[in-house]
C-alpha positions as CSV (number, residue, x, y, z in Angstrom):
1,M,0.0,0.0,0.0
2,A,2.8,2.3,0.9
3,S,4.4,1.7,-2.5
4,Y,1.1,2.4,-4.3
5,N,0.9,5.8,-2.5
6,S,4.4,6.7,-3.3
7,L,3.7,5.9,-7.0
8,V,0.6,8.1,-7.0
9,V,2.6,11.0,-5.4
10,S,5.4,10.7,-7.9
11,L,3.0,10.6,-10.8
12,S,1.2,13.6,-9.5
13,F,4.4,15.6,-9.2
14,L,5.4,14.8,-12.7
15,I,2.0,16.0,-14.0
16,L,2.3,19.2,-12.0
17,V,5.8,20.1,-13.1
18,P,4.9,21.4,-16.6
19,V,2.2,23.5,-15.1
20,C,4.4,25.1,-12.5
21,S,7.5,25.5,-14.6
22,P,8.3,29.0,-15.9
23,S,7.0,30.0,-19.3
24,S,7.5,32.9,-21.5
25,P,5.4,36.0,-20.4
26,Q,2.5,36.9,-22.6
27,P,2.8,40.4,-24.1
28,T,0.6,42.9,-22.2
29,Q,-1.2,45.9,-23.5
30,F,1.6,48.0,-22.0
31,D,4.2,46.0,-23.9
32,T,2.4,46.4,-27.2
33,L,1.9,50.1,-26.6
34,S,5.6,50.5,-25.8
35,S,6.6,48.7,-29.0
36,Y,4.4,51.0,-31.0
37,H,5.9,54.1,-29.5
38,Q,9.4,52.6,-29.9
39,G,8.7,52.3,-33.6
40,D,7.7,56.0,-33.7
41,N,10.7,57.0,-31.7
42,N,13.0,55.2,-34.1
43,L,11.6,57.2,-37.0
44,V,12.0,60.4,-34.9
45,R,15.7,59.6,-34.2
46,A,16.4,58.7,-37.9
47,S,14.7,62.0,-38.9
48,C,16.5,64.1,-36.4
49,V,20.1,62.9,-36.8
50,H,20.9,65.0,-39.8
51,T,19.3,68.3,-38.6
52,L,21.4,71.2,-37.6
53,Y,20.2,70.7,-34.0
54,P,19.7,67.0,-33.5
55,A,19.5,67.1,-29.7
56,V,16.8,69.8,-29.7
57,C,15.0,67.9,-32.4
58,L,15.0,64.6,-30.5
59,H,14.0,66.3,-27.3
60,T,11.0,68.2,-28.7
61,L,9.7,65.5,-31.1
62,S,10.1,62.7,-28.5
63,A,7.9,64.8,-26.2
64,Y,5.3,65.5,-28.9
65,R,2.1,63.7,-28.2
66,G,0.7,63.6,-31.7
67,P,1.4,61.0,-34.3
68,T,5.0,60.5,-35.6
69,S,4.6,57.3,-37.5
70,T,5.4,58.6,-41.0
71,P,7.7,61.2,-42.5
72,Y,4.7,63.4,-43.1
73,D,3.7,63.1,-39.5
74,V,7.2,64.0,-38.4
75,A,7.3,67.1,-40.6
76,R,4.0,68.3,-39.3
77,A,5.0,67.6,-35.7
78,A,8.2,69.7,-36.1
79,L,6.2,72.5,-37.6
80,K,3.6,72.4,-34.8
81,V,6.4,72.5,-32.2
82,S,7.9,75.5,-33.9
83,L,4.6,77.3,-34.1
84,T,3.7,76.7,-30.5
85,R,7.0,78.1,-29.3
86,A,6.8,81.1,-31.6
87,R,3.3,81.9,-30.2
88,S,4.7,81.6,-26.6
89,L,7.6,83.9,-27.6
90,T,5.0,86.5,-29.0
91,V,3.3,86.6,-25.6
92,L,6.6,87.0,-23.7
93,L,7.8,89.7,-25.9
94,S,4.5,91.5,-25.5
95,S,4.7,91.1,-21.7
96,K,8.3,92.4,-21.8
97,S,7.2,95.6,-23.7
98,H,4.6,96.3,-21.1
99,S,6.4,95.4,-17.9
100,H,9.8,96.9,-18.8
101,R,10.2,100.5,-19.9
102,P,13.0,100.6,-22.4
103,T,15.8,103.0,-21.4
104,S,16.7,104.1,-24.9
105,K,15.2,104.7,-28.3
106,K,17.3,101.9,-29.7
107,E,16.1,99.5,-27.2
108,R,12.4,100.4,-27.7
109,A,12.9,100.0,-31.5
110,A,14.5,96.6,-31.0
111,L,11.7,95.4,-28.8
112,R,9.0,96.7,-31.2
113,D,10.7,95.3,-34.2
114,C,11.3,91.9,-32.7
115,T,7.7,91.6,-31.5
116,E,6.5,92.4,-35.0
117,M,8.8,89.8,-36.6
118,I,7.9,87.0,-34.3
119,S,4.2,87.9,-34.9
120,S,4.9,87.5,-38.6
121,T,6.7,84.2,-37.8
122,V,3.5,82.9,-36.2
123,D,1.6,83.8,-39.4
124,E,4.2,82.2,-41.7
125,L,4.4,79.0,-39.7
126,S,0.6,78.9,-39.7
127,G,0.6,79.3,-43.5
128,A,3.2,76.5,-43.8
129,L,1.1,74.1,-41.6
130,N,-2.0,74.9,-43.7
131,E,-0.1,73.9,-46.8
132,L,0.8,70.5,-45.3
133,K,-2.8,70.0,-44.2
134,Q,-3.9,70.6,-47.7
135,L,-2.0,67.6,-48.8
136,G,-4.8,65.4,-47.5
137,N,-7.4,67.3,-49.5
138,I,-5.9,67.3,-53.0
139,G,-5.2,63.7,-53.6
140,V,-1.4,64.3,-53.3
141,G,-0.7,64.2,-57.0
142,R,2.9,65.0,-57.9
143,E,2.2,68.4,-59.2
144,A,-0.1,69.4,-56.3
145,F,2.4,67.8,-53.8
146,G,5.3,69.8,-55.2
147,W,3.3,73.1,-55.2
148,A,2.2,72.6,-51.6
149,M,5.7,71.7,-50.5
150,S,7.2,74.7,-52.2
151,N,4.8,77.0,-50.6
152,A,5.4,75.4,-47.1
153,E,9.2,75.7,-47.6
154,T,8.9,79.4,-48.5
155,W,6.7,80.1,-45.5
156,V,9.1,78.4,-43.1
157,S,12.2,80.0,-44.7
158,A,10.6,83.5,-44.3
159,A,9.8,82.5,-40.6
160,L,13.5,81.5,-40.0
161,T,14.7,84.8,-41.6
162,D,12.4,86.8,-39.3
163,E,13.7,85.0,-36.2
164,D,17.3,85.5,-37.1
165,T,16.7,89.2,-37.8
166,C,14.8,89.5,-34.5
167,L,17.7,88.1,-32.6
168,E,20.2,90.3,-34.4
169,G,18.2,93.5,-33.6
170,F,17.6,92.3,-30.1
171,N,21.4,92.0,-29.6
172,E,22.2,95.3,-31.3
173,G,19.5,97.1,-29.4
174,G,21.1,96.2,-26.1
175,V,17.8,95.2,-24.4
176,A,18.3,95.2,-20.7
177,R,17.7,91.9,-18.8
178,G,17.1,90.3,-22.1
179,D,19.1,87.0,-21.7
180,V,16.0,84.9,-21.1
181,I,14.3,86.2,-24.2
182,R,17.5,85.8,-26.3
183,K,17.6,82.2,-25.3
184,K,14.1,81.7,-26.2
185,I,14.5,83.4,-29.6
186,R,17.5,81.0,-30.3
187,N,15.4,78.1,-29.3
188,V,12.5,79.1,-31.6
189,A,15.0,79.6,-34.5
190,K,16.4,76.1,-33.9
191,V,13.1,74.2,-33.9
192,T,12.2,76.2,-37.0
193,S,15.4,75.3,-38.7
194,N,14.7,71.6,-37.8
195,A,11.1,71.9,-39.1
196,L,12.5,73.3,-42.4
197,Y,14.8,70.4,-42.8
198,M,11.9,67.9,-42.2
199,I,9.8,69.6,-44.8
200,N,12.8,69.8,-47.3
201,K,13.3,66.0,-46.7
202,L,9.7,65.3,-47.3
203,D,9.7,67.3,-50.5
204,K,12.7,65.5,-51.9
205,S,11.0,62.2,-51.4
206,K,8.2,63.1,-53.9
207,N,6.3,60.2,-52.6
208,K,2.6,60.1,-51.6
209,V,2.2,60.6,-47.9
210,R,-0.3,59.1,-45.5
211,V,-2.3,61.6,-43.5
């Protein structure tokens, strides 16, 4: 009887071993989501590496919450980042003009001109973003695609010129306590430069894009 009981216990143990043995964990919803974002992040890295400011590019686009799964998405994301920062800079410059009384005519002119230029930058970046949005409404034929991309490149180039001119005037005007604003102007110029690169890269592909 004892031998019989021992045999039963041994067989039960053998049956239970496969059940209790470690197995490969099943992918969770979190794992799947992480893999999806990892794919997006790989495209962002590949897109940012050749920009003039790759670290800024990677930092801003990795934090972007919209889609970045196609080159078209990345170009739009870069443009939206630039537009958002330009708008914030406009508010800051306007606040600076009201809270700080310029000590010289040259300083007043620098603040006024810079505010106007960054305001123009906002309009120009908005125009470029509208051109990209139109790609989804015109069938993205080669001719229409080329026209829209050319317009977008023109808008962003004009915005970058205004930002550079603003910074030059701000420096020459000797605006007091302007280091924070200078840093923000440079930052806007950097993200705009990166956006221009993304649009140029998209234009060179001449491929249909998914919107």
